[in-house]
N, C-alpha and C positions, 0 to 999 in steps of 0.2 A: 154893318152886317155883323151878326154874332153867330158863333157856332159853339157847340159843346162837345165834349169828348163822347158823350152818349150818342149824339147825332152822327158824329163821324164814324163811330163803331157800327151803327145801324146801316149807314151808307156803304161801308166796306162789306158788311154781311150781305146786304142786298145785292151788291155787285158780284160777290162770290156765288151766291145762289143763281143769279141770272146767267153769268158766264158758264158756270159748271153745268147747269141744266141744258142750256143751248148746245154746249160742246158735247155733252153726253149724247143728246139726240142726233147731232150731226155725225158723231163717230159711229153710232149704231147704224144709221142709214148708210154710211159709206162702207162699213164692213159687210153689212147684209147684201149690198149691191155686188160685192166681190165674192160672194159665196154662192155658186151656182145651185139653183133649186131651192134656195132658202125661202121659207114662207113665214111671214109675220104672224099668221093665225095658227099655224101648226107647230112651228119650231120654237124652241126656247131661246131667250136672249143669251143665256150662258153658252149656248152652242156656238155663238160667234166668237167666244174666247177660247175655244178648244184648239190648242196649237197644232194637233195632228189633223184637224178637220177644217179649220178656217185659215185661209192664207194671210189674213190680216188680224190674227188673234191678238197680237201684241197691242194693237191699237184699241181693241175692245177691252182688253184687260186693263190697259192704262186708263181708259174712260171709266171703268168701274171704280178703280182706285181713286182717281182724281175726284169723281163725283162724291164718293163716300167721305173723303177727307174734307173737301170743300163744304159739304152739307153740315158736317159736325162742327167744323171751325166756325162757320157762319152762325150756327145756332148758339155756340158759346159766346160769340161776340154780342148777339142780341140779348142773351141772358145777362151778361156783364153790363150792357147799356141800360137794361130795364131795372136792374137792381131789385128784382121782385123776389117773392118768397117761394113756397113749396111748389107752386104750379110751374115756375121757371125751372126748378130742379127736375121735375118730372119731364118737362119738355126737352131739357137738355139730355136727360137720360135716354129718352126714346130716340133723339136725334143721333146720339153717339152710338146707340145700338144699330140704327139704320146705316150710319156711316161705316161702322166696323164691318157690318155684314156685307155691304157693297165692296169694301176693300178686300175682304176675304174671298169673295167671288173672283175678283181680279187676280189675287195672289195664288189661289188654288183653283185653277180652271176645272170645270166639270169634264166628265168624259166617261164613257162606258156605262155599265148598269149600276154602279155604286153610288150614283147621285140620288140622294133621298128626295131632293126637290122634285125629281121627275114623278115620283109616286104621290107626293103631297100637293103639288101645284096643279097638275093637269095640263091642258093644252096651252100652247104659247100665248093665245089670246088672254087667258086668265092671268098668266104671269105678267103680261104687259099691262093689264088692268091695274094690278097692284103697284107696279113700278111707275107707270105713267101717272097714277094718281099722286104719288109723292112728288114726282118731278113737276107735275102741273101745279101742285100747291106751292112748291118752292119758287116757281116762276111768277105766280100770282102774288105771293108774299113779297118777292123782290120788287115787282112793279109797284105794289101798294106802298111799300116802305119808301121807295124813291119818290113817289107822288106825294105822300104825306109830308115828306121833308120839304118839297118844293112849295106845297100849300102853306106850310108854316112860315116860310120866308116871305111868301107873297102877302100874307095877312099881317105880318109884323110891321107895325107902323114906323119902326125905326130902321127898316131895311129898304134897300132899293130892289124892287122885284125884277128889274132887268139885269142886276148884277149876278154873276155866277160865283158860287162859293168855291 
């Protein structure tokens, strides 16, 4: 059985994306359940992180920060593993912007009328559409990366497909 540094980096990245995405969604559901009257379609995700409004705000803010950091780190690992050119740099740039934005939401919770996202985003369903699209992509990318790795081992004539790396 053979392994490369690139394959190991992609596996770590995929695991980060998978764990962070699932943990984020679980944290959001848990915090929303503990906020009376909270509506997924009408209320903003960031409302769950308001310390004076949400009894479990620290959990939601931690989820924002962890998701952002894990997303950016995983993207960096994939770029290093791919050793590709300008497209990889653009991908990494966008991933870091998303990661930083997510972390900023957790570090500086919204509240009051000063949140410009309330004016720009609209209803909670629109906000969720944007965020869930990214998390959905990261979950699919993680599963695909882990599946491709397994397929590569199972088609390698020098490896034992029943052996676990």
